[in-house]
C-alpha positions in Angstrom: -42.5 -12.2 54.3 -40.0 -15.1 55.3 -40.7 -16.9 52.0 -40.4 -14.0 50.1 -37.1 -13.0 51.7 -35.7 -16.9 50.7 -36.8 -16.5 47.2 -34.9 -13.0 46.9 -31.6 -14.5 48.2 -31.9 -17.5 45.9 -32.5 -15.4 43.2 -29.6 -13.2 44.0 -27.4 -15.9 44.6 -28.4 -18.0 41.4 -27.8 -15.0 39.0 -23.6 -14.5 40.2 -21.9 -15.0 36.8 -19.5 -17.7 36.9 -15.9 -16.7 37.2 -13.6 -17.3 33.9 -10.9 -19.5 34.4 -7.6 -18.3 34.0 -5.3 -20.2 31.4 -1.7 -20.9 31.5 1.2 -20.0 29.0 1.5 -23.0 27.2 3.0 -21.2 24.1 6.7 -21.1 25.6 6.5 -24.9 26.9 9.4 -25.5 24.5 13.3 -25.2 25.0 14.8 -24.7 28.3 11.4 -23.8 29.5 10.3 -27.3 28.8 13.3 -29.0 30.4 12.5 -26.8 33.8 9.1 -28.0 33.6 9.9 -31.6 33.3 12.4 -31.2 36.3 9.7 -29.5 38.4 7.1 -31.9 37.4 9.6 -35.0 38.6 10.1 -33.0 42.1 6.6 -32.8 42.7 5.9 -36.4 41.6 8.2 -37.9 43.6 6.1 -37.6 47.2 3.2 -39.3 45.2 5.3 -42.4 44.4 4.7 -43.9 47.8 0.9 -43.4 47.9 -0.6 -46.3 49.9 -2.8 -48.5 48.1 -5.6 -48.0 50.6 -6.0 -44.3 49.7 -9.2 -43.4 48.0 -9.4 -42.4 44.1 -10.4 -39.0 45.1 -7.4 -38.2 47.3 -4.9 -39.7 45.0 -6.2 -37.6 41.6 -6.6 -34.2 43.8 -2.6 -34.7 44.5 -1.9 -35.4 41.0 -4.2 -32.6 39.9 -2.2 -30.0 42.1 1.0 -31.5 41.1 0.2 -30.3 37.8 -1.4 -27.2 38.4 1.4 -25.7 40.7 4.1 -26.5 38.3 2.1 -25.0 35.8 1.5 -22.1 37.7 5.0 -22.0 38.9 7.1 -22.5 35.4 4.5 -21.2 33.1 2.3 -18.6 34.7 -0.7 -17.1 33.6 -1.8 -16.0 29.9 -1.8 -12.1 29.9 -4.6 -10.7 28.0 -3.6 -9.9 24.3 -4.8 -6.5 22.3 -4.8 -5.7 19.0 -2.1 -4.6 17.2 -3.5 -1.5 16.4 -4.1 -0.2 19.3 -1.5 2.3 20.8 0.5 2.1 23.8 -1.2 5.5 24.7 -4.5 3.7 24.5 -3.3 0.9 26.7 -1.9 2.9 29.1 -5.6 5.0 29.4 -6.9 1.5 29.5 -4.5 0.5 32.6 -5.4 3.9 34.4 -9.0 3.4 34.1 -8.7 -0.2 35.6 -7.3 1.7 38.5 -10.0 4.4 39.1 -12.1 1.6 38.6 -10.6 -0.2 42.1 -10.6 2.8 43.7 -14.3 3.5 42.9 -15.3 0.1 44.6 -12.8 0.5 47.4 -13.9 3.6 48.1 -16.2 4.2 51.7 -17.5 7.4 51.5 -20.2 8.8 49.4 -18.1 11.9 48.3 -15.2 10.3 47.8 -16.9 7.4 45.6 -18.8 10.4 43.2 -15.5 12.0 43.2 -13.7 8.7 41.7 -16.9 8.0 39.5 -16.1 11.5 37.7 -12.7 10.7 36.6 -13.9 7.2 35.6 -15.9 8.4 33.2 -13.5 11.2 31.8 -11.4 8.2 31.6 -14.0 6.0 29.7 -13.9 9.0 27.1 -10.5 9.6 26.6 -10.2 6.0 25.9 -13.0 6.1 23.3 -11.4 9.0 21.3 -8.0 7.5 21.6 -9.1 3.9 20.4 -11.0 6.0 17.6 -7.7 7.4 16.7 -5.5 4.3 16.7 -8.6 2.7 14.0 -8.3 5.4 11.5 -4.5 5.3 11.5 -4.5 1.9 11.3 -7.0 1.8 8.4 -5.1 4.7 6.5 -1.9 2.8 7.1 -3.7 -0.6 5.2 -5.1 1.4 2.6 -1.9 2.8 1.4 -0.7 -0.5 2.1 -3.0 -1.7 -0.5 -2.2 1.4 -2.9 1.1 0.3 -3.1 0.1 -3.7 -3.8 -1.9 -2.4 -6.3 0.7 -0.2 -7.7 3.2 -3.1 -7.9 1.1 -5.6 -9.2 1.4 -8.0 -5.7 -2.9 -8.9 -6.2 -2.6 -11.3 -3.0 -1.2 -8.8 -0.4 -4.2 -6.0 -2.4 -6.8 -9.2 -1.7 -5.5 -9.4 1.7 -5.9 -6.0 2.7 -8.7 -5.3 1.1 -10.6 -8.1 3.4 -9.2 -6.6 6.2 -10.4 -3.1 5.7 -13.7 -4.5 4.6 -13.9 -6.8 7.9 -15.7 -9.3 5.7 -14.6 -13.0 6.2 -16.8 -15.4 4.1 -16.0 -19.7 4.1 -15.3 -20.7 0.7 -17.7 -23.0 -0.7 -16.8 -26.4 -2.4 -17.6 -26.2 -6.1 -20.2 -28.6 -7.6 -19.8 -30.4 -10.9 -22.8 -31.9 -13.1 -23.0 -35.3 -14.3 -20.8 -33.9 -17.3 -18.1 -32.5 -15.1 -19.3 -28.5 -15.6 -19.0 -26.4 -12.7 -22.3 -25.2 -11.3 -22.8 -21.7 -9.7 -26.3 -21.5 -8.9 -27.8 -22.5 -6.0 -30.8 -24.2 -6.5 -29.2 -25.8 -9.3 -26.7 -26.9 -6.8 -29.4 -28.4 -4.4 -30.7 -30.0 -7.5 -27.6 -31.6 -8.2 -27.3 -32.8 -4.7 -30.6 -34.6 -4.6 -29.6 -36.2 -7.9 -26.5 -37.8 -6.7 -27.7 -38.9 -3.1 -30.6 -40.6 -5.3 -28.6 -42.5 -7.7 -26.0 -43.6 -5.0 -28.3 -44.6 -2.6 -31.0 -46.4 -4.7 -28.2 -48.5 -6.8 -29.5 -52.1 -7.4 -28.5 -55.1 -5.7 -24.7 -57.0 -6.3 -25.3 -59.8 -8.3 -22.5 -61.7 -6.2 -23.2 -60.4 -2.5 -20.1 -61.0 -0.1 -19.9 -63.8 2.0 -20.3 -62.8 5.7 -18.9 -64.9 8.4 -21.0 -65.3 11.6 -19.6 -63.4 14.5 -17.4 -64.6 17.3 -19.5 -64.9 20.8 -16.3 -64.3 22.3 -14.3 -61.8 21.5 -10.7 -61.5 22.6 -11.0 -58.2 24.6 -8.4 -57.8 27.3 -9.4 -57.0 30.6 -6.5 -56.3 32.9 -6.0 -52.8 33.9 -4.5 -50.4 31.5 -1.0 -50.7 31.0 1.8 -48.1 30.9 2.5 -48.4 27.2 -1.7 -47.8 26.8 -1.3 -44.5 28.7 1.6 -43.2 26.7 -0.3 -43.7 23.7 -3.5 -42.2 24.8 -1.7 -39.0 26.2 0.1 -38.7 22.7 -3.0 -38.6 21.1 -4.0 -35.7 23.0 -4.7 -32.5 20.8 -2.9 -29.7 21.6 -4.5 -26.2 21.7 -7.6 -27.0 23.2 -8.8 -25.7 26.5 -8.9 -27.4 29.7 -11.4 -28.9 31.6 -12.5 -28.6 35.3 -8.6 -29.7 36.1 -7.3 -26.6 34.5 -4.9 -29.4 33.2 -3.7 -28.5 29.5 -3.0 -31.1 27.0 0.5 -29.2 26.6 1.0 -30.2 30.4 0.5 -33.6 30.0 2.2 -34.3 26.9 5.6 -32.1 28.0 7.0 -35.4 29.9 4.9 -38.4 28.5 6.9 -40.9 30.5 6.6 -39.3 33.7 3.0 -38.4 33.4 2.3 -42.0 32.8 4.2 -43.7 35.3 2.2 -41.5 37.9 -1.1 -42.1 36.4 -1.0 -45.9 36.1 -1.7 -46.4 40.0 -4.7 -44.1 39.7 -6.1 -45.7 36.6 -5.5 -49.4 38.1 -7.8 -47.9 41.3 -10.1 -46.7 39.0 -10.5 -49.9 36.7 -10.4 -52.2 40.1 -13.0 -50.0 42.4 -15.3 -48.8 39.5 -15.2 -45.2 41.1 -13.8 -42.0 39.4 -12.7 -38.3 40.5 -15.6 -35.9 40.4 -13.7 -33.9 37.9 -14.0 -37.1 35.1 -17.8 -36.6 35.2 
């Protein structure tokens, strides 16, 4: 009995869904908002300048991470859910009403009140389906009229784009394949045979008559083993790609690149500790 209960509890704990992480509104990180972000970030980093060298890496990183996340939450805020353009305001109001009814169902204490709220919730869900269906039909009608006007006026590009939106089929364009004479090949079997022919001639080429003279590699390469410099950290931050999802630290790349000099200045001592001690924070694994 005891083993059975333990197994059931472990299974229940393991099947819990992971909570989705919220994203910050990094799209508004420009103009006056960017200046406010820089000022707030510098104010939060001022106490970090007096961190003791004896402080461990994990504590140092947690302070740096909390400074970034708190600044993003205060200045940028969390990203709101975006709905499709064809959904009307009436449908959005019904969705919001259904969400409130769901909260009331979860917070109800008696069985009778829960059944009443659940009935209201089911009716609201049906109303949403009807409203969404009307919105979709209205959107398709508008797109159809747009395609007819474009066809009448001779705007082929608008007609093609509108037709793709109506059909809801988006296929990737394939690169053309040409034979040895330069003529385009359209059949898939012929294209596959052409690729085999191309790589067979490319990889089975004869050896060169005058092979290049390759010098022996140096055993001791001139590698700098000093701690990462400020310039190297600045270059690494500038090479970050924007529009990527944040990791476990919840810090988006746009927040690191908003004030590159400040970010690099306060990451230098942290990277020096990691370099000398050989230990790194758990979030970096």
